[in-house]
TORKOL-4160 file (C-alpha; in steps of 0.2 Angstrom, whole numbers, padded with zeros to 4 digits, m for minus):
267
<pt num="1" X="0276" Y="0858" Z="m0005"/>
<pt num="2" X="0273" Y="0843" Z="m0016"/>
<pt num="3" X="0277" Y="0826" Z="m0008"/>
<pt num="4" X="0288" Y="0834" Z="0005"/>
<pt num="5" X="0280" Y="0825" Z="0020"/>
<pt num="6" X="0280" Y="0809" Z="0010"/>
<pt num="7" X="0298" Y="0812" Z="0006"/>
<pt num="8" X="0303" Y="0811" Z="0025"/>
<pt num="9" X="0293" Y="0796" Z="0028"/>
<pt num="10" X="0302" Y="0787" Z="0013"/>
<pt num="11" X="0319" Y="0794" Z="0019"/>
<pt num="12" X="0317" Y="0784" Z="0035"/>
<pt num="13" X="0312" Y="0769" Z="0025"/>
<pt num="14" X="0328" Y="0770" Z="0017"/>
<pt num="15" X="0336" Y="0764" Z="0033"/>
<pt num="16" X="0328" Y="0747" Z="0032"/>
<pt num="17" X="0330" Y="0729" Z="0032"/>
<pt num="18" X="0346" Y="0725" Z="0042"/>
<pt num="19" X="0356" Y="0709" Z="0038"/>
<pt num="20" X="0369" Y="0711" Z="0051"/>
<pt num="21" X="0376" Y="0702" Z="0066"/>
<pt num="22" X="0374" Y="0718" Z="0077"/>
<pt num="23" X="0355" Y="0718" Z="0077"/>
<pt num="24" X="0349" Y="0718" Z="0095"/>
<pt num="25" X="0336" Y="0704" Z="0100"/>
<pt num="26" X="0328" Y="0716" Z="0112"/>
<pt num="27" X="0316" Y="0729" Z="0104"/>
<pt num="28" X="0320" Y="0747" Z="0109"/>
<pt num="29" X="0302" Y="0752" Z="0109"/>
<pt num="30" X="0285" Y="0745" Z="0115"/>
<pt num="31" X="0267" Y="0747" Z="0111"/>
<pt num="32" X="0260" Y="0764" Z="0114"/>
<pt num="33" X="0276" Y="0773" Z="0108"/>
<pt num="34" X="0272" Y="0788" Z="0097"/>
<pt num="35" X="0285" Y="0800" Z="0088"/>
<pt num="36" X="0281" Y="0816" Z="0079"/>
<pt num="37" X="0292" Y="0825" Z="0067"/>
<pt num="38" X="0292" Y="0843" Z="0060"/>
<pt num="39" X="0296" Y="0842" Z="0041"/>
<pt num="40" X="0305" Y="0857" Z="0033"/>
<pt num="41" X="0308" Y="0861" Z="0014"/>
<pt num="42" X="0321" Y="0873" Z="0008"/>
<pt num="43" X="0313" Y="0884" Z="m0004"/>
<pt num="44" X="0321" Y="0900" Z="m0012"/>
<pt num="45" X="0334" Y="0902" Z="0002"/>
<pt num="46" X="0322" Y="0899" Z="0016"/>
<pt num="47" X="0317" Y="0884" Z="0027"/>
<pt num="48" X="0298" Y="0882" Z="0026"/>
<pt num="49" X="0288" Y="0871" Z="0038"/>
<pt num="50" X="0279" Y="0859" Z="0027"/>
<pt num="51" X="0270" Y="0848" Z="0039"/>
<pt num="52" X="0271" Y="0834" Z="0052"/>
<pt num="53" X="0274" Y="0815" Z="0052"/>
<pt num="54" X="0269" Y="0804" Z="0066"/>
<pt num="55" X="0275" Y="0786" Z="0069"/>
<pt num="56" X="0266" Y="0775" Z="0082"/>
<pt num="57" X="0265" Y="0757" Z="0087"/>
<pt num="58" X="0252" Y="0746" Z="0096"/>
<pt num="59" X="0248" Y="0728" Z="0099"/>
<pt num="60" X="0236" Y="0719" Z="0087"/>
<pt num="61" X="0233" Y="0702" Z="0078"/>
<pt num="62" X="0235" Y="0696" Z="0060"/>
<pt num="63" X="0226" Y="0680" Z="0056"/>
<pt num="64" X="0224" Y="0676" Z="0074"/>
<pt num="65" X="0243" Y="0679" Z="0077"/>
<pt num="66" X="0249" Y="0692" Z="0090"/>
<pt num="67" X="0258" Y="0706" Z="0081"/>
<pt num="68" X="0264" Y="0724" Z="0081"/>
<pt num="69" X="0254" Y="0736" Z="0071"/>
<pt num="70" X="0264" Y="0751" Z="0065"/>
<pt num="71" X="0257" Y="0767" Z="0058"/>
<pt num="72" X="0265" Y="0782" Z="0049"/>
<pt num="73" X="0254" Y="0797" Z="0046"/>
<pt num="74" X="0260" Y="0813" Z="0036"/>
<pt num="75" X="0250" Y="0829" Z="0033"/>
<pt num="76" X="0253" Y="0846" Z="0028"/>
<pt num="77" X="0250" Y="0861" Z="0039"/>
<pt num="78" X="0233" Y="0869" Z="0037"/>
<pt num="79" X="0240" Y="0885" Z="0031"/>
<pt num="80" X="0246" Y="0877" Z="0015"/>
<pt num="81" X="0231" Y="0866" Z="0011"/>
<pt num="82" X="0224" Y="0879" Z="0000"/>
<pt num="83" X="0240" Y="0876" Z="m0011"/>
<pt num="84" X="0243" Y="0858" Z="m0009"/>
<pt num="85" X="0236" Y="0845" Z="0003"/>
<pt num="86" X="0244" Y="0829" Z="0009"/>
<pt num="87" X="0236" Y="0816" Z="0019"/>
<pt num="88" X="0246" Y="0800" Z="0018"/>
<pt num="89" X="0244" Y="0784" Z="0029"/>
<pt num="90" X="0256" Y="0769" Z="0030"/>
<pt num="91" X="0252" Y="0754" Z="0040"/>
<pt num="92" X="0262" Y="0738" Z="0044"/>
<pt num="93" X="0258" Y="0722" Z="0053"/>
<pt num="94" X="0274" Y="0713" Z="0059"/>
<pt num="95" X="0279" Y="0698" Z="0070"/>
<pt num="96" X="0280" Y="0704" Z="0088"/>
<pt num="97" X="0298" Y="0696" Z="0090"/>
<pt num="98" X="0308" Y="0698" Z="0074"/>
<pt num="99" X="0297" Y="0711" Z="0065"/>
<pt num="100" X="0296" Y="0700" Z="0049"/>
<pt num="101" X="0282" Y="0707" Z="0039"/>
<pt num="102" X="0264" Y="0701" Z="0038"/>
<pt num="103" X="0255" Y="0715" Z="0029"/>
<pt num="104" X="0258" Y="0732" Z="0022"/>
<pt num="105" X="0246" Y="0745" Z="0017"/>
<pt num="106" X="0247" Y="0763" Z="0011"/>
<pt num="107" X="0234" Y="0776" Z="0007"/>
<pt num="108" X="0241" Y="0791" Z="m0002"/>
<pt num="109" X="0231" Y="0807" Z="m0005"/>
<pt num="110" X="0242" Y="0821" Z="m0012"/>
<pt num="111" X="0233" Y="0835" Z="m0021"/>
<pt num="112" X="0224" Y="0827" Z="m0035"/>
<pt num="113" X="0234" Y="0811" Z="m0034"/>
<pt num="114" X="0228" Y="0796" Z="m0024"/>
<pt num="115" X="0232" Y="0778" Z="m0023"/>
<pt num="116" X="0229" Y="0763" Z="m0011"/>
<pt num="117" X="0240" Y="0748" Z="m0010"/>
<pt num="118" X="0238" Y="0732" Z="0001"/>
<pt num="119" X="0253" Y="0719" Z="0002"/>
<pt num="120" X="0252" Y="0702" Z="0010"/>
<pt num="121" X="0269" Y="0694" Z="0014"/>
<pt num="122" X="0267" Y="0676" Z="0012"/>
<pt num="123" X="0283" Y="0670" Z="0022"/>
<pt num="124" X="0279" Y="0651" Z="0020"/>
<pt num="125" X="0279" Y="0653" Z="0001"/>
<pt num="126" X="0292" Y="0667" Z="m0001"/>
<pt num="127" X="0280" Y="0678" Z="m0010"/>
<pt num="128" X="0272" Y="0695" Z="m0009"/>
<pt num="129" X="0254" Y="0697" Z="m0015"/>
<pt num="130" X="0250" Y="0716" Z="m0019"/>
<pt num="131" X="0234" Y="0724" Z="m0024"/>
<pt num="132" X="0236" Y="0742" Z="m0031"/>
<pt num="133" X="0223" Y="0755" Z="m0036"/>
<pt num="134" X="0230" Y="0772" Z="m0043"/>
<pt num="135" X="0217" Y="0785" Z="m0046"/>
<pt num="136" X="0204" Y="0779" Z="m0060"/>
<pt num="137" X="0216" Y="0766" Z="m0066"/>
<pt num="138" X="0210" Y="0747" Z="m0065"/>
<pt num="139" X="0215" Y="0737" Z="m0050"/>
<pt num="140" X="0232" Y="0729" Z="m0052"/>
<pt num="141" X="0236" Y="0712" Z="m0043"/>
<pt num="142" X="0254" Y="0706" Z="m0043"/>
<pt num="143" X="0264" Y="0692" Z="m0035"/>
<pt num="144" X="0283" Y="0696" Z="m0032"/>
<pt num="145" X="0297" Y="0685" Z="m0025"/>
<pt num="146" X="0300" Y="0688" Z="m0006"/>
<pt num="147" X="0319" Y="0687" Z="m0002"/>
<pt num="148" X="0326" Y="0682" Z="0015"/>
<pt num="149" X="0328" Y="0696" Z="0027"/>
<pt num="150" X="0317" Y="0708" Z="0017"/>
<pt num="151" X="0305" Y="0719" Z="0026"/>
<pt num="152" X="0290" Y="0731" Z="0021"/>
<pt num="153" X="0292" Y="0749" Z="0020"/>
<pt num="154" X="0286" Y="0754" Z="0037"/>
<pt num="155" X="0292" Y="0740" Z="0049"/>
<pt num="156" X="0309" Y="0743" Z="0042"/>
<pt num="157" X="0310" Y="0759" Z="0051"/>
<pt num="158" X="0308" Y="0750" Z="0068"/>
<pt num="159" X="0320" Y="0736" Z="0062"/>
<pt num="160" X="0333" Y="0749" Z="0059"/>
<pt num="161" X="0332" Y="0754" Z="0078"/>
<pt num="162" X="0338" Y="0737" Z="0083"/>
<pt num="163" X="0356" Y="0740" Z="0076"/>
<pt num="164" X="0370" Y="0741" Z="0089"/>
<pt num="165" X="0380" Y="0755" Z="0082"/>
<pt num="166" X="0392" Y="0754" Z="0096"/>
<pt num="167" X="0399" Y="0738" Z="0087"/>
<pt num="168" X="0401" Y="0748" Z="0071"/>
<pt num="169" X="0416" Y="0757" Z="0064"/>
<pt num="170" X="0416" Y="0774" Z="0055"/>
<pt num="171" X="0415" Y="0770" Z="0036"/>
<pt num="172" X="0408" Y="0753" Z="0039"/>
<pt num="173" X="0394" Y="0748" Z="0027"/>
<pt num="174" X="0379" Y="0739" Z="0034"/>
<pt num="175" X="0369" Y="0729" Z="0020"/>
<pt num="176" X="0350" Y="0732" Z="0019"/>
<pt num="177" X="0335" Y="0726" Z="0009"/>
<pt num="178" X="0320" Y="0736" Z="0005"/>
<pt num="179" X="0304" Y="0730" Z="m0003"/>
<pt num="180" X="0294" Y="0744" Z="m0011"/>
<pt num="181" X="0283" Y="0745" Z="m0027"/>
<pt num="182" X="0284" Y="0727" Z="m0030"/>
<pt num="183" X="0303" Y="0726" Z="m0030"/>
<pt num="184" X="0317" Y="0721" Z="m0018"/>
<pt num="185" X="0332" Y="0733" Z="m0017"/>
<pt num="186" X="0349" Y="0728" Z="m0011"/>
<pt num="187" X="0356" Y="0744" Z="m0003"/>
<pt num="188" X="0367" Y="0748" Z="0012"/>
<pt num="189" X="0369" Y="0762" Z="0025"/>
<pt num="190" X="0387" Y="0769" Z="0029"/>
<pt num="191" X="0390" Y="0772" Z="0048"/>
<pt num="192" X="0398" Y="0789" Z="0050"/>
<pt num="193" X="0402" Y="0789" Z="0069"/>
<pt num="194" X="0396" Y="0799" Z="0084"/>
<pt num="195" X="0392" Y="0817" Z="0083"/>
<pt num="196" X="0383" Y="0830" Z="0094"/>
<pt num="197" X="0367" Y="0837" Z="0087"/>
<pt num="198" X="0360" Y="0853" Z="0095"/>
<pt num="199" X="0341" Y="0851" Z="0096"/>
<pt num="200" X="0330" Y="0866" Z="0098"/>
<pt num="201" X="0322" Y="0859" Z="0113"/>
<pt num="202" X="0333" Y="0845" Z="0120"/>
<pt num="203" X="0350" Y="0854" Z="0118"/>
<pt num="204" X="0366" Y="0845" Z="0114"/>
<pt num="205" X="0362" Y="0827" Z="0110"/>
<pt num="206" X="0375" Y="0813" Z="0107"/>
<pt num="207" X="0370" Y="0804" Z="0091"/>
<pt num="208" X="0375" Y="0789" Z="0080"/>
<pt num="209" X="0376" Y="0796" Z="0062"/>
<pt num="210" X="0374" Y="0786" Z="0046"/>
<pt num="211" X="0370" Y="0789" Z="0027"/>
<pt num="212" X="0359" Y="0777" Z="0018"/>
<pt num="213" X="0363" Y="0773" Z="m0001"/>
<pt num="214" X="0347" Y="0780" Z="m0010"/>
<pt num="215" X="0340" Y="0774" Z="m0026"/>
<pt num="216" X="0336" Y="0788" Z="m0038"/>
<pt num="217" X="0317" Y="0791" Z="m0040"/>
<pt num="218" X="0305" Y="0805" Z="m0041"/>
<pt num="219" X="0311" Y="0813" Z="m0025"/>
<pt num="220" X="0328" Y="0809" Z="m0020"/>
<pt num="221" X="0345" Y="0809" Z="m0029"/>
<pt num="222" X="0355" Y="0793" Z="m0031"/>
<pt num="223" X="0369" Y="0792" Z="m0019"/>
<pt num="224" X="0373" Y="0795" Z="0000"/>
<pt num="225" X="0367" Y="0813" Z="0001"/>
<pt num="226" X="0356" Y="0809" Z="0016"/>
<pt num="227" X="0362" Y="0810" Z="0035"/>
<pt num="228" X="0352" Y="0802" Z="0049"/>
<pt num="229" X="0355" Y="0806" Z="0067"/>
<pt num="230" X="0349" Y="0793" Z="0080"/>
<pt num="231" X="0350" Y="0796" Z="0098"/>
<pt num="232" X="0364" Y="0787" Z="0107"/>
<pt num="233" X="0353" Y="0779" Z="0120"/>
<pt num="234" X="0343" Y="0763" Z="0122"/>
<pt num="235" X="0328" Y="0771" Z="0112"/>
<pt num="236" X="0339" Y="0774" Z="0096"/>
<pt num="237" X="0326" Y="0787" Z="0090"/>
<pt num="238" X="0330" Y="0796" Z="0074"/>
<pt num="239" X="0331" Y="0814" Z="0080"/>
<pt num="240" X="0336" Y="0823" Z="0064"/>
<pt num="241" X="0336" Y="0819" Z="0046"/>
<pt num="242" X="0343" Y="0830" Z="0032"/>
<pt num="243" X="0344" Y="0826" Z="0013"/>
<pt num="244" X="0346" Y="0833" Z="m0004"/>
<pt num="245" X="0332" Y="0830" Z="m0015"/>
<pt num="246" X="0329" Y="0832" Z="m0034"/>
<pt num="247" X="0323" Y="0850" Z="m0031"/>
<pt num="248" X="0330" Y="0858" Z="m0015"/>
<pt num="249" X="0333" Y="0850" Z="0001"/>
<pt num="250" X="0323" Y="0843" Z="0015"/>
<pt num="251" X="0325" Y="0841" Z="0034"/>
<pt num="252" X="0315" Y="0834" Z="0049"/>
<pt num="253" X="0317" Y="0836" Z="0067"/>
<pt num="254" X="0309" Y="0826" Z="0082"/>
<pt num="255" X="0295" Y="0837" Z="0088"/>
<pt num="256" X="0287" Y="0826" Z="0102"/>
<pt num="257" X="0288" Y="0809" Z="0110"/>
<pt num="258" X="0275" Y="0798" Z="0120"/>
<pt num="259" X="0277" Y="0782" Z="0130"/>
<pt num="260" X="0295" Y="0778" Z="0127"/>
<pt num="261" X="0301" Y="0762" Z="0133"/>
<pt num="262" X="0317" Y="0770" Z="0141"/>
<pt num="263" X="0320" Y="0788" Z="0148"/>
<pt num="264" X="0326" Y="0799" Z="0134"/>
<pt num="265" X="0345" Y="0801" Z="0132"/>
<pt num="266" X="0349" Y="0789" Z="0146"/>
<pt num="267" X="0362" Y="0776" Z="0141"/>
């Protein structure tokens, strides 16, 4: 089960910073919203439930400025913890209007590996100051350039929900930017069109479907081998994700919702 919960979190991150005229000014979510996903890993011909990931948003302050505080938490199911334990927490503080990032934190605990990172986005000076601690290694402090329209790893998930896919054409590429591991990546997502996804609980759901261009790393293969299904309603919630990874495949399904801004599946 190594890093499978984390893989889903990063898969949504790939749908990040949108530089596109079709981004809605109105946020499709509000403080109090919570989304939980069940994550599955394809192992030896069988889909195995690896764990859960929960995303939530609340009101907060950063340096005396009102902001939105996003949290993403991933954990393995208790029955697998004898084999491999995952306890990952991601946090982001972003502007309450345009979601430009203020601060990003991650606390990764996976088996014997652990790391902590804290990034401050200095928008005025166009830089990101990061403090990284990996296991017993010395603390590392870096300063990176901050490009325009670049978001941190977690708030990008929420920024992506602002896309007006009704204005996109199948095959169209939407440029995106992602800041992770002290680098900015220029990528894109390719809009695939509208499909019906048959959810175990919700039944047939009309969805916008797209594939992000992925950068090859320790988990994902390079290319467009991921598909993301987003509800074709005012909430624009990722309801299903499937992707090839370096070893096997991974998928995630929406498990539960709380405090949605709009009724689910209502256009």
